[in-house]
C-alpha positions as CSV (number, residue, x, y, z in Angstrom):
1,M,-2.9,6.5,16.7
2,G,-5.8,6.5,14.2
3,E,-4.0,4.8,11.3
4,Y,-4.9,1.4,9.8
5,I,-2.6,-1.2,8.2
6,I,-4.1,-2.9,5.1
7,Y,-3.4,-6.6,4.5
8,Y,-4.1,-8.3,1.3
9,R,-3.9,-12.1,1.4
10,D,-1.7,-11.9,4.6
11,K,0.8,-9.4,3.2
12,I,0.9,-5.7,4.1
13,V,0.2,-3.6,1.0
14,G,-0.1,-0.2,2.7
15,G,-2.4,1.6,5.1
16,I,-4.7,4.5,5.7
17,Y,-2.9,7.5,7.3
18,D,-4.7,10.8,7.9
19,D,-7.5,9.9,5.5
20,R,-5.1,8.9,2.7
21,L,-4.6,5.5,1.2
22,L,-0.9,4.9,0.8
23,V,0.7,1.8,-0.6
24,K,4.3,0.5,-0.7
25,P,6.2,1.8,-3.7
26,V,6.9,-1.5,-5.5
27,S,7.4,-1.5,-9.3
28,S,3.9,-2.9,-10.1
29,A,2.2,-0.1,-8.1
30,L,4.4,2.5,-10.0
31,A,3.4,0.9,-13.3
32,L,-0.3,1.2,-12.5
33,M,0.0,4.7,-11.0
34,P,2.9,6.4,-12.9
35,N,1.9,9.9,-11.7
36,A,1.3,9.0,-8.1
37,S,2.9,11.2,-5.6
38,Y,5.2,10.0,-2.8
39,E,4.0,10.9,0.7
40,L,5.1,10.2,4.2
41,P,2.6,8.2,6.3
42,Y,4.0,9.8,9.5
43,Q,7.2,11.5,10.6
44,G,10.2,9.3,10.3
45,A,8.6,6.7,8.0
46,R,9.6,5.7,4.5
47,E,7.7,7.4,1.6
48,M,4.7,5.6,0.2
49,L,2.6,6.1,-2.9
50,L,-0.7,8.0,-2.6
51,V,-3.7,6.2,-4.2
52,D,-6.1,8.6,-5.7
53,N,-8.6,6.1,-7.2
54,V,-10.0,4.8,-3.9
55,D,-13.6,4.6,-5.1
56,S,-12.9,1.9,-7.7
57,R,-13.1,-1.6,-6.3
58,E,-11.8,-2.9,-9.7
59,F,-8.8,-0.7,-9.6
60,L,-7.9,-1.5,-6.0
61,T,-8.2,-5.3,-6.7
62,R,-6.0,-5.0,-9.8
63,L,-3.5,-2.9,-7.8
64,F,-3.3,-5.3,-4.8
65,D,-3.1,-8.3,-7.1
66,A,-0.3,-6.8,-9.1
67,M,1.6,-5.8,-5.9
68,Y,1.2,-9.2,-4.2
69,D,4.2,-11.1,-5.6
70,E,6.6,-8.2,-4.9
71,L,5.6,-7.8,-1.2
72,P,7.7,-9.6,1.5
73,A,6.2,-12.7,3.0
74,P,4.7,-12.3,6.5
75,K,7.1,-12.7,9.4
76,K,6.7,-15.9,11.3
77,K,5.3,-15.5,14.7
78,M,7.5,-16.4,17.7
79,Q,6.1,-19.1,20.0
């Protein structure tokens, strides 16, 4: 497969697909990246936002912090 899912404080914010960091298109991500392009992580998936500023730890922390409240809670594991 070669892709990686990215979790932030137990919630999925996005992933790395074909050397691209893509995040879920929630409103806070759109506010921080108004010119971000929508891209497909893989065939048949929903579009996600391409993050260009991947070298800035400060930006990524601010982005993930902003997105956190809008992301769905993790699914409970079946026992």
